[in-house]
N, C-alpha and C positions, 0 to 999 in steps of 0.2 A: 504494500500500500504506500502511496506517495504522500508527501506532505501537501496540504492544501495550497500553500503559497510557494511550493517548490518550482523553480524555473526548469524548463526542459533543457536537456543537454544540447549545447550548440553543435551544429554539423561541422564536419571538416570542410576547409575551403574547397569550393568547387563541387560540393556534394549536391546531388539532385534534390535532396530534401530540404534545402535551405529555405525555399518558399514556405514549406509547411512549418518549419521551425519558426520563421518570422510571424506567420499567422498565429501560431500557438502563443508566441510571446506577446503579440498584440492583444489577443483574446484574454490572456492572463492580466495584462495591464488594465483592460476594461473591467474585468471582474474585480480587480483590486480597488477600483474607483466607483463601482456602482453602489447605489444606496437605496435600499428598499424603503427605509423610513421616508426619505424625500420623495420616493416614487408614490407612496401612499398620500403624502401631502399634495403632490402634483395631481394625482388622480382625483382626490376629493375636491380640489379646487376646480379642476376641469369639469367634474360632474356637477358641482354647484353652479358654475357659470352656465353650463349647457342647460341645466334645468330651469334656471332663471330666464334664459332666452326662450325656452319652450313655453313657460308660463306667460311671458309677455306676448309672444306670438298668438297663443291661445286666447288671451284676453282681447287683443285687437281684432282677431278673426272671429271672436265669439264662438269658437269651436275648438275642442281639444283635438289637436292634429297629431296622431300617433307616430307618423313618420319622422317627426322632429326628434323622436327618441334616438334616431341614428346619430344626430348631432351630439347628443349626450355621450354616446359611445366613443365617437371620434375625439371629443374634447377630453374625456377621461383618459383615453389611451395616450394621446399626445402629452397630457399633463404628466403621466407616469414616465413616459419616455424622456421628456424634457428635464424633469428634476431627478428622476431615478437613474437615468443613464445606464439602464440594464440591458443585458443580452440574454438573460436566463428566463426560463419558463415562468418562474414565480412573478416576474414583472407583468407578464400577460395575464396571469390569474388576478393580480391586483387591479389591472386595468378593467377586466371584465367585472370584478366585484364592485368597483367604483361605478361602472356604468349601470349595473343593476340597481344600486342604491340611488344613483342619479335619476334613473328612469322613474323610480317610485316617488322621489322628491318632486320631479317635474310634474308628474300626474297630480300629486297632492297640491302643489302650488297652483296649477291650472284650475283645479276644482275649487280651491280657496278663492281665487280671483272671481270665478264664475258665481260662487256663493255670495261673495261680497257685493258684486254687481246686482245680483238678484234681490238681495235684502237691503240694498242701498246703505251699506256700512263699509268700514275700512277693511282692507285685506289683513291688516295687523290684528284687528279685532277677531276676525275669523281664525287666523293662525293661532292666536292666543287661546282660543277655546278648543283647540284640537287635542285629542288624546288618541291612544292606539286604536281603540274601537272605532272612533270616527274616521281616522285615517284609513283603516281597513274598509269601512263602508264606502269611502270616497273611491278607493281603488277598485272595488268590486262594481260599484255603480257606473263607473266610467270605462269599464273594460269592454272590449270588443274582440272577437276571435282574431281579427286581422292584426291586432296589436301584438300578438305572439310573433308574427313575422317580423315586425319592426323591432321588437325587443330582442329577438334573436340576432338580427343584424347589429343592433347596438352592442350586445355582448361580444359578438365576433369582432367588431371594430375596436372595442375597448381592449380586447386581448391582443389582436394583431398589431395595433398601432402603439402599444405600450412597449414592445420589444424593439430595442435599437437594432438597426440594420448595419451590418459590417460590410463596407464596400472595399474592393481591392485597392482603390486609391487611398483609402484611410490607412491601410496596412503599409502601403508604399511610403506615404508621408511620415508614418511613425518610424520606419526603419532608416530614413535618411538622417545623416548627422546634422 
């Protein structure tokens, strides 16, 4: 078993595996600098921003538009990628989880705005009166089977876009003195 931070053995000069060695060295450099805590912060921030945009669009359209859930997924994933800087699967899982929470928050915010408009009261008054049972009722009342499609895409986007992509030019620029 190797040490988690052990560096791979460098190839001999002219060895055909030198590209593979440099890639492994670069990947280890990224893993040493990725940060799951910051990824969670980035994903939560992206999810919150996406859900606020969803609620605002729903309020102005006077309609809860499920496909905006995809925006929540993308914003969650990019938040995880931007702050977490990760290449491992766990960053994708964080992105998908943040997207799932963001979709629920977006639905609840949109329903809260609609409720506030209906009863001619402030959104903060409605949000202040929420509890878990009311939030569950809001989610169930506003659910449509097509939402599963959009929520699935949102989770996929949260997962996919949370993981940093390693490009050949990144490896080359890393190896240049």
